[in-house]
C-alpha angles and dihedrals in degrees: 000000000000123000121232118250116239118212124201123239090248092054092050093048091049091049091050091048090054089059101037104032107024098042101239116151116243090246094051094045092048091050092050093047095040092237129135110262091228090055092050089049090053090051091051091049093048091048092051093047097049130077121252110299094002098098119102097010092155131234117322097009106122129196119241090258092051092049091050091048091050091050092048092050090051090050092050091050091050093049092048090053091050090050092052091050091051091049091052091046091051091052091047095051092043089057092048095052093055 
């Protein structure tokens, strides 16, 4: 079983700059860097889709917006659970007072 190669963010940025800034074709750049052309194409696509400095963050490293979204979703879930508890408590106490 072969292990996957891991490439640093700097390596990926340099590879992308070969294609976008220095005019190399993806095939030529991938041959020179010993990287699969499809992988290099994916790096170029990710770089073009991301904001400045956001490309190739690595696994588990979230942007500020993603962190805020995660926190807000957790808060919504907590508030929905609290609301359900209060609904059940209201029904319980309404039955006891009759």
